[in-house]
DRENDO-1510 file (C-alpha; in Angstrom, 1 decimal, always signed):
<recs>
REC; n; res; u; v; w
REC; 1; MET; +22.4; -8.4; -3.0 .
REC; 2; ILE; +21.0; -7.2; +0.3 .
REC; 3; HIS; +22.2; -9.4; +3.1 .
REC; 4; PHE; +20.3; -9.8; +6.4 .
REC; 5; GLU; +20.0; -12.2; +9.3 .
REC; 6; ARG; +16.9; -13.1; +11.2 .
REC; 7; PHE; +15.8; -14.5; +14.6 .
REC; 8; THR; +12.6; -14.7; +16.5 .
REC; 9; LEU; +12.0; -13.8; +20.2 .
REC; 10; ASP; +10.1; -16.2; +22.5 .
REC; 11; ASN; +7.0; -14.0; +22.3 .
REC; 12; GLY; +6.9; -14.4; +18.5 .
REC; 13; LEU; +8.4; -11.1; +17.4 .
REC; 14; ARG; +10.3; -11.7; +14.1 .
REC; 15; ILE; +13.5; -9.6; +13.8 .
REC; 16; LEU; +15.6; -9.1; +10.7 .
REC; 17; VAL; +19.0; -7.3; +10.8 .
REC; 18; HIS; +20.5; -5.7; +7.7 .
REC; 19; GLN; +24.0; -4.4; +8.3 .
REC; 20; ASP; +25.3; -1.4; +6.3 .
REC; 21; LYS; +28.6; +0.0; +7.6 .
REC; 22; SER; +28.7; +2.7; +4.9 .
REC; 23; THR; +26.3; +4.9; +6.9 .
REC; 24; ALA; +26.4; +6.4; +10.3 .
REC; 25; MET; +22.6; +5.9; +10.7 .
REC; 26; VAL; +20.2; +3.1; +11.7 .
REC; 27; ALA; +16.7; +2.7; +10.5 .
REC; 28; LEU; +14.2; +0.8; +12.6 .
REC; 29; ASP; +11.0; -0.4; +10.9 .
REC; 30; VAL; +8.0; -2.0; +12.7 .
REC; 31; LEU; +5.4; -3.6; +10.5 .
REC; 32; TYR; +2.1; -4.8; +12.0 .
REC; 33; ASP; +0.4; -7.4; +9.9 .
REC; 34; VAL; -2.9; -5.6; +10.0 .
REC; 35; GLY; -4.6; -3.3; +7.4 .
REC; 36; ALA; -8.0; -2.1; +6.4 .
REC; 37; ARG; -8.9; -5.6; +5.1 .
REC; 38; ASP; -8.9; -6.9; +8.7 .
REC; 39; GLU; -11.5; -4.5; +9.9 .
REC; 40; ASN; -15.1; -5.2; +10.9 .
REC; 41; PRO; -17.3; -4.0; +8.0 .
REC; 42; ASP; -19.3; -2.0; +10.5 .
REC; 43; LYS; -16.3; -0.4; +12.1 .
REC; 44; THR; -13.9; +0.6; +9.3 .
REC; 45; GLY; -11.0; +3.1; +9.4 .
REC; 46; PHE; -9.6; +1.6; +12.6 .
REC; 47; ALA; -6.2; +0.6; +11.1 .
REC; 48; HIS; -5.6; +4.1; +9.8 .
REC; 49; LEU; -6.9; +5.7; +13.1 .
REC; 50; PHE; -4.3; +3.6; +14.9 .
REC; 51; GLU; -1.5; +4.9; +12.8 .
REC; 52; HIS; -2.4; +8.3; +14.4 .
REC; 53; LEU; -3.1; +7.0; +17.9 .
REC; 54; MET; +0.4; +5.3; +18.0 .
REC; 55; PHE; +1.9; +8.8; +18.0 .
REC; 56; GLY; -0.3; +10.0; +20.9 .
REC; 57; GLY; +2.0; +8.7; +23.6 .
REC; 58; SER; +2.4; +5.5; +25.6 .
REC; 59; ILE; +2.1; +5.0; +29.3 .
REC; 60; ASN; +5.7; +5.8; +30.2 .
REC; 61; ILE; +6.4; +8.2; +27.3 .
REC; 62; PRO; +3.8; +11.0; +26.9 .
REC; 63; SER; +5.3; +12.2; +23.6 .
REC; 64; TYR; +6.8; +9.9; +21.0 .
REC; 65; ASP; +8.3; +12.5; +18.7 .
REC; 66; GLU; +10.1; +14.6; +21.4 .
REC; 67; PRO; +12.7; +12.0; +22.6 .
REC; 68; LEU; +13.3; +10.8; +19.0 .
REC; 69; GLN; +14.0; +14.3; +17.8 .
REC; 70; LEU; +16.4; +14.9; +20.8 .
REC; 71; ALA; +18.3; +11.8; +19.6 .
REC; 72; GLY; +18.6; +13.3; +16.1 .
REC; 73; GLY; +15.9; +11.0; +14.6 .
REC; 74; GLU; +12.9; +11.4; +12.4 .
REC; 75; ASN; +9.9; +9.1; +11.8 .
REC; 76; ASN; +6.9; +8.4; +9.7 .
REC; 77; ALA; +4.2; +5.8; +9.2 .
REC; 78; PHE; +1.7; +4.6; +6.6 .
REC; 79; THR; -1.4; +2.3; +6.5 .
REC; 80; SER; -2.6; +0.4; +3.6 .
REC; 81; ASN; -5.4; -2.1; +3.1 .
REC; 82; ASP; -2.9; -4.8; +4.0 .
REC; 83; ILE; -0.4; -3.5; +6.5 .
REC; 84; THR; +0.4; -0.8; +9.0 .
REC; 85; ASN; +4.1; +0.4; +9.0 .
REC; 86; TYR; +6.1; +2.6; +11.3 .
REC; 87; HIS; +9.7; +3.6; +10.7 .
REC; 88; CYS; +12.3; +5.9; +12.2 .
REC; 89; GLU; +15.9; +6.7; +11.4 .
REC; 90; LEU; +18.5; +8.1; +13.8 .
REC; 91; PRO; +22.3; +8.1; +14.4 .
REC; 92; ALA; +23.6; +4.6; +15.2 .
REC; 93; GLU; +24.9; +5.6; +18.6 .
REC; 94; ASN; +21.3; +6.5; +19.7 .
REC; 95; ILE; +19.6; +3.4; +18.4 .
REC; 96; GLU; +18.5; +2.4; +21.9 .
REC; 97; THR; +16.1; +5.3; +22.0 .
REC; 98; ALA; +14.2; +3.8; +19.1 .
REC; 99; PHE; +14.0; +0.4; +20.8 .
REC; 100; TRP; +12.7; +2.1; +24.0 .
REC; 101; LEU; +10.1; +4.1; +22.1 .
REC; 102; GLU; +8.8; +1.3; +19.9 .
REC; 103; SER; +8.7; -1.3; +22.6 .
REC; 104; ASP; +6.8; +1.0; +25.0 .
REC; 105; ARG; +4.0; +1.8; +22.6 .
REC; 106; MET; +3.7; -1.9; +21.6 .
REC; 107; LEU; +3.5; -2.8; +25.3 .
REC; 108; SER; +1.4; +0.0; +26.7 .
REC; 109; LEU; -0.1; +2.5; +24.4 .
REC; 110; ALA; -1.8; +5.2; +26.5 .
REC; 111; PHE; -5.5; +4.8; +25.9 .
REC; 112; SER; -7.3; +8.0; +27.0 .
REC; 113; LYS; -10.5; +9.7; +25.9 .
REC; 114; LYS; -8.4; +12.8; +25.3 .
REC; 115; SER; -6.0; +11.1; +22.9 .
REC; 116; LEU; -8.8; +9.3; +21.1 .
REC; 117; GLU; -10.7; +12.6; +20.7 .
REC; 118; VAL; -7.6; +14.5; +19.4 .
REC; 119; GLN; -6.8; +11.8; +16.8 .
REC; 120; ARG; -10.4; +11.2; +15.9 .
REC; 121; LYS; -10.7; +14.9; +15.0 .
REC; 122; VAL; -7.5; +14.7; +12.9 .
REC; 123; VAL; -8.8; +11.7; +11.0 .
REC; 124; CYS; -12.3; +13.1; +10.5 .
REC; 125; GLU; -10.8; +16.4; +9.2 .
REC; 126; GLU; -8.6; +14.3; +6.8 .
REC; 127; PHE; -11.6; +12.4; +5.6 .
REC; 128; LYS; -13.6; +15.6; +5.0 .
REC; 129; GLU; -10.7; +17.4; +3.3 .
REC; 130; HIS; -9.5; +14.6; +1.0 .
REC; 131; TYR; -12.5; +12.4; +0.4 .
REC; 132; ILE; -15.7; +14.6; +0.8 .
REC; 133; ASN; -14.9; +18.2; +0.0 .
REC; 134; LYS; -12.1; +17.7; -2.6 .
REC; 135; PRO; -13.0; +17.4; -6.3 .
REC; 136; TYR; -13.0; +13.7; -7.3 .
REC; 137; GLY; -12.4; +12.8; -3.6 .
REC; 138; ASP; -15.1; +10.1; -3.6 .
REC; 139; VAL; -13.8; +8.3; -6.7 .
REC; 140; TRP; -12.1; +5.5; -4.8 .
REC; 141; ASN; -15.0; +5.0; -2.5 .
REC; 142; LYS; -17.2; +4.5; -5.5 .
REC; 143; LEU; -14.7; +2.6; -7.6 .
REC; 144; ARG; -13.9; +0.1; -4.9 .
REC; 145; THR; -17.6; -0.5; -4.2 .
REC; 146; LEU; -18.1; -1.1; -7.9 .
REC; 147; ALA; -15.2; -3.5; -8.4 .
REC; 148; TYR; -15.5; -5.5; -5.2 .
REC; 149; THR; -18.8; -7.1; -4.0 .
REC; 150; THR; -17.3; -9.3; -1.2 .
REC; 151; HIS; -13.7; -8.7; -0.3 .
REC; 152; PRO; -12.9; -6.0; +2.3 .
REC; 153; TYR; -10.9; -4.2; -0.4 .
REC; 154; LYS; -14.3; -2.7; -1.2 .
REC; 155; TRP; -13.6; +0.1; +1.4 .
REC; 156; MET; -10.8; +2.6; +1.5 .
REC; 157; THR; -8.0; +2.6; +4.1 .
REC; 158; ILE; -9.5; +5.7; +5.7 .
REC; 159; GLY; -12.8; +3.9; +6.1 .
REC; 160; LYS; -16.0; +3.1; +4.4 .
REC; 161; GLU; -17.8; +6.1; +5.9 .
REC; 162; LEU; -17.0; +9.0; +8.3 .
REC; 163; LYS; -19.5; +7.8; +10.9 .
REC; 164; HIS; -17.4; +4.7; +11.7 .
REC; 165; VAL; -14.5; +6.8; +12.9 .
REC; 166; GLU; -16.9; +9.3; +14.6 .
REC; 167; ASP; -18.6; +6.5; +16.5 .
REC; 168; ALA; -15.4; +4.6; +17.6 .
REC; 169; SER; -15.5; +4.0; +21.3 .
REC; 170; LEU; -12.5; +3.7; +23.6 .
REC; 171; GLN; -13.3; +0.1; +24.1 .
REC; 172; ASP; -13.5; -0.5; +20.3 .
REC; 173; VAL; -10.0; +1.0; +20.0 .
REC; 174; LYS; -8.6; -1.1; +22.9 .
REC; 175; ASP; -10.0; -4.3; +21.4 .
REC; 176; PHE; -8.5; -3.5; +18.0 .
REC; 177; PHE; -5.1; -2.9; +19.6 .
REC; 178; HIS; -5.0; -6.0; +21.7 .
REC; 179; LYS; -6.1; -8.1; +18.7 .
REC; 180; HIS; -3.5; -6.8; +16.2 .
REC; 181; TYR; -0.7; -4.9; +17.9 .
REC; 182; THR; +1.1; -7.8; +19.5 .
REC; 183; PRO; +4.7; -9.2; +19.1 .
REC; 184; CYS; +3.4; -12.3; +17.3 .
REC; 185; ASN; +1.7; -10.1; +14.7 .
REC; 186; ALA; +4.7; -7.9; +14.1 .
REC; 187; ILE; +8.0; -7.8; +12.2 .
REC; 188; LEU; +10.9; -5.6; +13.4 .
REC; 189; VAL; +13.7; -4.7; +10.9 .
REC; 190; VAL; +16.8; -2.9; +12.0 .
REC; 191; ALA; +19.1; -1.7; +9.1 .
REC; 192; GLY; +22.3; +0.3; +9.1 .
REC; 193; ASN; +25.5; +0.7; +11.1 .
REC; 194; ILE; +24.7; -2.1; +13.6 .
REC; 195; ASP; +25.4; -5.8; +14.0 .
REC; 196; THR; +23.2; -8.7; +14.9 .
REC; 197; ALA; +24.6; -9.2; +18.4 .
REC; 198; GLN; +23.8; -5.6; +19.3 .
REC; 199; VAL; +20.2; -6.0; +17.9 .
REC; 200; LYS; +19.7; -9.3; +19.8 .
REC; 201; ALA; +20.8; -7.7; +23.1 .
REC; 202; LEU; +18.6; -4.6; +22.6 .
REC; 203; ALA; +15.6; -6.7; +21.4 .
REC; 204; GLU; +15.8; -9.0; +24.3 .
REC; 205; LYS; +16.1; -6.1; +26.8 .
REC; 206; TRP; +13.2; -4.1; +25.3 .
REC; 207; PHE; +10.8; -6.5; +23.5 .
REC; 208; THR; +11.1; -9.8; +25.4 .
REC; 209; PRO; +9.0; -8.6; +28.4 .
REC; 210; ILE; +6.0; -7.9; +26.1 .
REC; 211; PRO; +3.4; -10.7; +26.2 .
REC; 212; ALA; +3.1; -12.5; +22.9 .
REC; 213; GLY; -0.6; -11.9; +22.5 .
REC; 214; GLU; -2.9; -14.2; +20.5 .
REC; 215; LYS; -1.9; -14.9; +17.0 .
REC; 216; TYR; -4.4; -13.3; +14.6 .
REC; 217; ILE; -5.7; -15.8; +12.1 .
REC; 218; ARG; -6.8; -14.0; +9.0 .
REC; 219; ASN; -10.1; -15.3; +7.5 .
REC; 220; ILE; -11.1; -12.9; +4.7 .
REC; 221; PRO; -14.0; -13.6; +2.3 .
REC; 222; GLN; -12.5; -13.9; -1.2 .
REC; 223; GLU; -13.9; -12.0; -4.1 .
REC; 224; PRO; -15.9; -14.2; -6.6 .
REC; 225; LYS; -14.9; -14.0; -10.3 .
REC; 226; GLN; -16.6; -11.1; -12.0 .
REC; 227; THR; -18.8; -12.5; -14.8 .
REC; 228; ALA; -20.3; -9.4; -16.3 .
REC; 229; PRO; -19.3; -5.8; -17.0 .
REC; 230; ARG; -20.2; -3.2; -14.4 .
REC; 231; PHE; -21.0; +0.4; -15.0 .
REC; 232; LEU; -21.6; +3.5; -12.9 .
REC; 233; GLU; -22.2; +7.1; -14.0 .
REC; 234; VAL; -21.6; +9.9; -11.5 .
REC; 235; LYS; -22.3; +13.7; -11.9 .
REC; 236; ALA; -20.4; +16.1; -9.6 .
REC; 237; ASP; -19.1; +19.6; -9.3 .
REC; 238; VAL; -15.7; +18.9; -10.9 .
REC; 239; PRO; -13.8; +20.8; -13.6 .
REC; 240; LEU; -13.4; +18.0; -16.1 .
REC; 241; ASP; -15.1; +14.8; -17.1 .
REC; 242; ALA; -13.0; +11.8; -15.9 .
REC; 243; LEU; -13.0; +8.1; -16.9 .
REC; 244; TYR; -12.1; +5.2; -14.7 .
REC; 245; LYS; -11.8; +1.6; -15.7 .
REC; 246; CYS; -10.6; -1.3; -13.6 .
REC; 247; TRP; -10.0; -5.0; -14.0 .
REC; 248; HIS; -9.3; -7.7; -11.4 .
REC; 249; ILE; -5.7; -9.1; -11.4 .
REC; 250; TYR; -3.6; -11.4; -9.3 .
REC; 251; PRO; -2.5; -11.5; -5.6 .
REC; 252; ARG; +1.0; -10.1; -4.9 .
REC; 253; MET; +2.6; -13.5; -4.6 .
REC; 254; ASP; +1.1; -15.0; -7.8 .
REC; 255; GLU; +3.7; -15.5; -10.5 .
REC; 256; ARG; +1.3; -13.8; -13.0 .
REC; 257; TYR; +1.5; -10.6; -10.9 .
REC; 258; TYR; +4.9; -9.7; -12.6 .
REC; 259; THR; +3.4; -9.9; -16.0 .
REC; 260; ALA; +0.4; -7.7; -14.9 .
REC; 261; ASP; +2.8; -5.2; -13.4 .
REC; 262; LEU; +4.8; -4.9; -16.7 .
REC; 263; ILE; +1.5; -4.5; -18.7 .
REC; 264; SER; +0.7; -1.4; -16.6 .
REC; 265; ASP; +4.1; +0.0; -17.5 .
REC; 266; ILE; +3.7; -0.7; -21.2 .
REC; 267; LEU; +0.4; +1.1; -21.2 .
REC; 268; SER; +1.4; +4.0; -19.0 .
REC; 269; GLY; +5.0; +4.2; -18.0 .
REC; 270; GLY; +5.8; +7.8; -19.0 .
REC; 271; GLY; +5.7; +10.0; -22.1 .
REC; 272; SER; +6.5; +7.2; -24.6 .
REC; 273; SER; +3.9; +4.8; -23.3 .
REC; 274; ARG; +1.1; +3.6; -25.4 .
REC; 275; LEU; -1.9; +5.3; -23.8 .
REC; 276; TYR; -0.1; +8.7; -23.6 .
REC; 277; GLN; +1.2; +8.6; -27.1 .
REC; 278; SER; -2.1; +7.6; -28.7 .
REC; 279; LEU; -4.8; +9.2; -26.5 .
REC; 280; VAL; -3.1; +12.4; -25.2 .
REC; 281; LYS; -0.5; +13.3; -27.9 .
REC; 282; GLU; -2.1; +12.0; -31.1 .
REC; 283; LYS; -5.9; +11.9; -30.6 .
REC; 284; LYS; -5.9; +14.6; -27.9 .
REC; 285; LEU; -8.9; +13.0; -26.1 .
REC; 286; PHE; -7.3; +13.1; -22.6 .
REC; 287; SER; -5.3; +15.8; -20.9 .
REC; 288; ASN; -3.7; +13.0; -18.9 .
REC; 289; ILE; -4.1; +9.3; -18.6 .
REC; 290; GLU; -2.4; +6.6; -16.5 .
REC; 291; CYS; -2.6; +2.9; -15.9 .
REC; 292; TYR; -1.5; +1.4; -12.6 .
REC; 293; HIS; -2.4; -1.3; -10.0 .
REC; 294; LEU; -2.5; -1.3; -6.3 .
REC; 295; GLY; +0.1; -4.1; -5.5 .
REC; 296; SER; -2.2; -5.5; -2.9 .
REC; 297; SER; -1.5; -8.8; -1.1 .
REC; 298; ASP; -4.8; -10.4; -2.1 .
REC; 299; ALA; -6.1; -10.2; -5.7 .
REC; 300; GLY; -6.1; -6.5; -6.6 .
REC; 301; ILE; -7.2; -4.4; -9.5 .
REC; 302; MET; -5.6; -2.7; -12.5 .
REC; 303; VAL; -6.9; +0.8; -13.2 .
REC; 304; ILE; -6.9; +3.1; -16.1 .
REC; 305; GLU; -7.9; +6.6; -15.3 .
REC; 306; GLY; -7.8; +9.8; -17.2 .
REC; 307; LYS; -9.2; +13.4; -17.3 .
REC; 308; LEU; -10.8; +14.3; -20.6 .
REC; 309; VAL; -10.0; +17.3; -22.8 .
REC; 310; LYS; -13.0; +19.6; -22.4 .
REC; 311; GLY; -15.7; +18.9; -24.9 .
REC; 312; THR; -14.6; +15.3; -25.6 .
REC; 313; ASP; -17.4; +12.7; -25.7 .
REC; 314; ILE; -16.7; +10.3; -22.9 .
REC; 315; LYS; -18.1; +7.4; -24.9 .
REC; 316; LEU; -15.6; +8.2; -27.7 .
REC; 317; ALA; -12.8; +8.3; -25.1 .
REC; 318; ASN; -13.9; +5.0; -23.7 .
REC; 319; ALA; -14.0; +3.4; -27.2 .
REC; 320; ALA; -10.4; +4.7; -27.8 .
REC; 321; ILE; -9.1; +3.0; -24.6 .
REC; 322; GLU; -10.8; -0.2; -25.7 .
REC; 323; GLU; -9.1; +0.1; -29.1 .
REC; 324; GLU; -5.7; +0.4; -27.5 .
REC; 325; LEU; -6.4; -2.6; -25.3 .
REC; 326; ASN; -7.6; -4.7; -28.3 .
REC; 327; ASN; -4.4; -3.8; -30.2 .
REC; 328; LEU; -2.4; -5.1; -27.2 .
REC; 329; LYS; -4.5; -8.3; -27.0 .
REC; 330; GLU; -4.3; -9.0; -30.7 .
REC; 331; ASN; -0.9; -7.9; -31.7 .
REC; 332; GLY; +1.1; -8.1; -28.4 .
REC; 333; ILE; +4.4; -6.2; -28.0 .
REC; 334; THR; +7.9; -6.3; -29.4 .
REC; 335; GLU; +11.0; -7.6; -27.5 .
REC; 336; THR; +12.3; -4.1; -27.5 .
REC; 337; GLU; +9.2; -2.7; -25.8 .
REC; 338; LEU; +9.4; -5.4; -23.2 .
REC; 339; GLU; +13.1; -4.9; -22.6 .
REC; 340; LYS; +12.4; -1.1; -22.0 .
REC; 341; VAL; +9.8; -1.7; -19.3 .
REC; 342; LYS; +12.0; -4.4; -17.6 .
REC; 343; ASN; +14.9; -2.0; -17.5 .
REC; 344; LYS; +12.6; +0.7; -16.0 .
REC; 345; SER; +11.5; -1.8; -13.3 .
REC; 346; GLU; +15.1; -2.6; -12.5 .
REC; 347; SER; +16.1; +1.0; -12.2 .
REC; 348; ALA; +13.1; +1.8; -10.0 .
REC; 349; MET; +14.0; -1.1; -7.6 .
REC; 350; ALA; +17.6; -0.1; -7.5 .
REC; 351; PHE; +16.8; +3.5; -6.8 .
REC; 352; GLU; +14.3; +2.6; -4.1 .
REC; 353; ASP; +16.9; +0.4; -2.3 .
REC; 354; MET; +19.4; +3.3; -2.1 .
REC; 355; SER; +17.5; +4.7; +0.9 .
REC; 356; LEU; +18.2; +3.0; +4.2 .
REC; 357; VAL; +14.6; +3.5; +5.4 .
REC; 358; ASN; +13.2; +2.1; +2.1 .
REC; 359; ARG; +15.5; -0.9; +2.4 .
REC; 360; ALA; +14.3; -1.6; +5.9 .
REC; 361; THR; +10.6; -1.2; +4.9 .
REC; 362; SER; +11.0; -3.4; +1.8 .
REC; 363; ILE; +12.6; -6.2; +3.9 .
REC; 364; ALA; +9.7; -6.0; +6.4 .
REC; 365; ILE; +7.1; -6.0; +3.5 .
REC; 366; TYR; +8.7; -9.0; +1.8 .
REC; 367; GLU; +8.9; -10.9; +5.1 .
REC; 368; VAL; +5.2; -10.4; +5.7 .
REC; 369; LEU; +4.5; -11.6; +2.2 .
REC; 370; GLY; +6.3; -14.8; +3.0 .
REC; 371; ASP; +10.1; -14.4; +2.5 .
REC; 372; ALA; +12.3; -11.3; +3.0 .
REC; 373; ASN; +14.8; -12.8; +0.5 .
REC; 374; LEU; +12.3; -11.8; -2.3 .
REC; 375; ILE; +14.1; -8.4; -2.1 .
REC; 376; ASN; +17.0; -10.2; -3.8 .
REC; 377; THR; +15.1; -12.6; -6.2 .
REC; 378; GLU; +12.2; -10.6; -7.4 .
REC; 379; LEU; +14.0; -9.0; -10.3 .
REC; 380; GLU; +14.5; -12.5; -11.8 .
REC; 381; LYS; +10.7; -12.9; -11.9 .
REC; 382; TYR; +10.4; -9.7; -14.0 .
REC; 383; HIS; +13.2; -10.8; -16.3 .
REC; 384; ALA; +11.4; -14.2; -16.8 .
REC; 385; VAL; +8.3; -12.5; -18.3 .
REC; 386; THR; +8.0; -13.1; -22.1 .
REC; 387; VAL; +6.2; -11.3; -24.9 .
REC; 388; GLU; +3.9; -14.3; -25.1 .
REC; 389; ASN; +3.1; -13.9; -21.4 .
REC; 390; ILE; +2.2; -10.2; -22.0 .
REC; 391; LYS; -0.2; -11.1; -24.9 .
REC; 392; GLN; -1.8; -14.0; -23.1 .
REC; 393; GLN; -2.4; -12.0; -19.8 .
REC; 394; SER; -3.7; -9.0; -21.7 .
REC; 395; GLN; -6.3; -11.2; -23.2 .
REC; 396; ILE; -7.3; -12.6; -19.8 .
REC; 397; ILE; -7.2; -9.4; -17.8 .
REC; 398; PHE; -8.8; -7.1; -20.3 .
REC; 399; ASN; -11.9; -9.2; -20.8 .
REC; 400; GLU; -15.1; -7.1; -20.9 .
REC; 401; ASN; -16.7; -9.3; -18.3 .
REC; 402; ASN; -13.8; -8.5; -15.9 .
REC; 403; CYS; -14.2; -4.8; -16.3 .
REC; 404; SER; -15.8; -2.1; -14.2 .
REC; 405; THR; -16.3; +1.4; -15.8 .
REC; 406; MET; -17.1; +4.7; -14.1 .
REC; 407; TYR; -18.0; +7.8; -16.0 .
REC; 408; TYR; -17.4; +10.7; -13.6 .
REC; 409; LEU; -19.1; +13.7; -15.3 .
REC; 410; SER; -18.8; +17.4; -14.7 .
REC; 411; ASN; -21.9; +19.4; -13.9 .
REC; 412; ASN; -20.2; +22.5; -15.4 .
</recs>
């Protein structure tokens, strides 16, 4: 059981405190309820650009990293299609440094042409290196566009196209900051060797003076039900043919999400999983294959992807995947198989919670989903899944009209 207390400042900043006296450290996590799904379709990549800009210095503190390192701390950040998250960890006696740094960049990020140009260049290089010049780099751009017609999940976190980041103006950046980077659109989690009274005093000192901002009301176009199979064939300069198939599944807070999550583990959770045993080990059609989903807040997708053994007919490989899915739909699974993937999920959750930073981030993510206490109750939802649920949901999810398939073929 992970205990925490919560309170809210007058400016709307939600604060959660998780005390852990077994460590000499404190983790501070700031989650902003903004991701790539909140971007203007003509100006994408801004949430990710901001992850970089937030380290470019604030008005009173020209370098974020330097004071943190002097206080014995380290930090990191990530952006997804749903959220932007910043976290740092430092010795408990230096925790005020983290409050000072995080509050100053929330209040007064230093917007300068120089900072924008530096970070724009970094992001553009990242885009070119990972998504344009790298083999298979454009897979997710193509796959998202194939699977989504309406919802903003149809573009990647880094952006729909490089031009959007290249053309971002200083005013565009300021507008995005003032719309989303406000106390009323943020969650602060403090975890470690600290108590709630300390956190309250520091939060009131450093965050209370920040104006609340206007609460961002999310109004995202929802994806209509897919009613026919979709197909795309791509030829590129890559070493091996690859096959990608995806199906629409449920939002993160839907009860059926847990069944879908366990289905992905049944198909692809390690060397004894169904797809690996059958298609890699026995039939030798794929050199590797995996099934996963994106865990997104709104209705996401489940994906099967694999690189083919050289010389394998991709249609034969596709038919072999369909055969495995039909077996799951028709025959279901055993209690033993279900117990195995439930145990695996439990171990993964327990292992993740061992890290103080991970615990702080998890509390923040669960809070933005609706209730931080999910960190304590979610395991029960996995244990409640039955073999009948697995069979029923397999039949619903792996419907051919819900499927998008991409053949990514090698020119070689």
